[in-house]
N, C-alpha and C positions, 0 to 999 in steps of 0.2 A: 619937680623935674621939668625942665624946659624941653619941649619936643623939637627935634631938628626941623628945619624948614621943609615944608611939604609932607611931613610925616603925620600919621593919625593913630588914634587909639580905637580899637574895635572891641565890642562886647556882644556876646551871643550866649544863649542858654537853651536848655530843654530840647536837645536833639533826640533824646530817648532812643538811641540806636538799639536795635534788637526787636522792636515791635512794629507792627502787629505780627509780622512774619518775616522770614529771611529775605524774600524778594523785595518787599516794601522798604525794609531797613536798608538793603543794599542800594536801592535807588536813592534814598535819602542820604546815605553815606557818600555816594558819588556827587550829589548836589552840593553837599557841605565841602567836599574836597575842591570842587570847582570854585566855590566862594573863597576858600582859603587861597587858592591859586590866584584869583583875581585881585585880592587885597594885598598880596605879598609885596608888591612894588612900593606901596606907600605906608605899610603897617610898621609902626614902631613897637606897639604892644598889642597883644590880643588876650582878652579875658574870656575864658569859657566858664560860664557862671552856673554850673551845676546841672545835674540830671542829663549829663552828656550821654550816659548809657541808661537804659531802662533797668538794668541790673548789672552789678559789678561786685566781684569779690576776688581779692588777690590772696592766693596761697604763697608760701615762701618761694616755690619754684614753678607755680602755675598761675596763669591769668586766663580769663575767658577767651575762647577762640573767636576768630572773626575780626573785623574792623582793620584789616591789614592796610587798606588804602588810606584810611584816616590816620593811622599811626605813622605811616610813611610820609604823609603830607606834613604832619606836625614836626617830624624829624627834619624835613627839608627846611621848614621855617626857622626852627631853633638853630640849625646849622648855619643858616644865613645870618643869624644874629638878631632875629626878631624875638622879643621877650614874650613868652606865653605863660599865663597863670591860669590854673584850673581850680575850680571850687567843687567840693563834694556837695551833692544834693541829697534829698531824702531817698532817691533811688540808687545812688552810687556812693554811699558814704564810706564804704569799706575800701579805701585806698591806703596802701602802706609802703610806698617807695618806688613802685614800678615807673611812674612818670618822671620822678626826679632822677632816677638812676639811668633809665634807658632813653629818655627824651629831653632831659634838662628842662623840665616843666615844674615850677613850684606849685604845690597843692595846698590849698587853704581850706580849713575846716570851720572857720568862723568868718565873720565879716572883717573887712580890712578898710583902711583909709588910705587914700592916695591923693597926690596933688600934681596936676599937670598945668603948666602955664598959668599958675596962680588960681586955678579952679580946683576946688576941693570935692572929692568923691568919697562916698561910702559904697562899697560893692559887696554883695553877698547873694547866695542863692535865695535866701529868704525864709526857708522852713524853720519854724520854731522861734522866730523873732516877733516881738510885740506881745500884747496881752493875749490871753486865751490859748486854745489848743493844748491844754495841760496834759492830756493823755499822750499826745504825740511827743511832747517835750520829755515826759517820763520815759517813754519807749526809746527815744533818741539817746538818752543817757545810758540806758541798758545796752543798746546796740553799739555805742561808741566805747563802752568799757573794754579795756584790753583783755580781761578775763573772758568776757562773752565772745570776743573774736578768737581767742585762743581755743576755746571749746568748740566753736564752729569749725575751725580748721582741722579738728580731729575727724570730721566727715571726709569721705573720699571726694575729690573735686567734682566728679560727675554728679554726685548726690548734692553736695553743697551748692555748687553753681546752679544746678537744676532747681533746687528749692528756692534760691534767691530769685531766679527768673520767674518761677511760678507765683511767688508772692508779689513781685513787682507788677506782673501783668494784671493781677486782680485789682490793683489800684490805679492803673495807668489811664491817662486821658488820650484817646486817639479816635480816629474817625471824624465825625462832624460834631464833636462836643462843643457846647456853648458854655463858657465860663462867665458868670455874672461878675461885674465890678460893683463893689458896694461903697465906693467913695470914701468918705471920712470914717466909715465903719471898718474899712480894711485894716487888718492887723499891721500890715507893713506901712500903711499911711500913718497909723498911730505910732509905730516905732520911729518913723522918720520925724514926726513932729516932736516926739520926746527928745530925739537927738538934737534937733534944732534949738531946743531950750538951753542946751549945754554949749553949743558952738555953731558957727555957720558952716553949712555944707551946701555946695552948689548943686550937686547931683547925687541922688540916691538911686543906685542901679541894682535891680533885683530880677530874678527869674521866678520860677516856682509856680506862679499863678496862671501861666499860659495866656496872658493878656498882653497885647502890644499896645501900650498906652504911655503918653506923656501927661503927667498930672501936676499942674503948678501948685506948689505949697506956699509960695509967696512970690513977690516980684522978682526975686533973684535966687530961688531954690526950686528944684524940680524933682519929682518922683518919676522914675522911668521903669516900667516893666517891659522886659525884653521879648515877651511873646513866646513863640516856640518855632520849631522847624517841622512840625507835623501839619499845621494848617497855615502858618503865616510866613515862614522863611524870613523872619524878621531879626534885625540886629540894630545896635546903636553904634554910631561913629562920632568921635570927638576930633574935630579938625584943628584943635589948638585954641579956638575961640568959642565955638558952640557945639552942643551935642544934639543929635537928632536921630530919630528912628528911621530905618530904611528897610526895604523889602527886596530880597534877592530874586531876580527874574531869570537867572542863568540856568 
């Protein structure tokens, strides 16, 4: 795809809306909405790369309460003609149609490949990619199984959503957490290098690790982790020629 003149592609991840409490989450939600408002004039595509919510589970007729401002802003952007893609993460993997039907947002459960202005991208939340993490990979298969989700929906929404929020909070990163970057030992770096052996990719865009970093894989290939909106308020923007990390100050 060739971007229209002056248009850009934006990537952000790990909003973790819902933690650590309602007041802090609401403040973050308002900040994210200000960012979406600020970029709407030049955004062609927006990729929300997983763990947008700290816990999410959709029943047939019920979705978790809250996030009204965020949903309204997403609707404004898609109604304006901006393409928004959302990825499930390890905290919000149970999405089943709400975003497609209500907000015209495509939801991705695995990594995707895209090309803009001749630059090739692989985009994913990042959980379960690369070597290692075998216990989580096994658990993810169980959680994504339609039978597992059907059984979970037999719970009353107050119970089911409450349980999802409790489990998510147990494993959430918030406050002043420090996440170490392990360089070539990172599973996502190893995944990226494995993909580069098959084909050229200019940019590997991931969330999940809560690290805002640009890591060169070669002279013309870059690994980018998007950080989060708990500590960094970070995102990436592709202007048609180059991609760079930025930090929202609004």
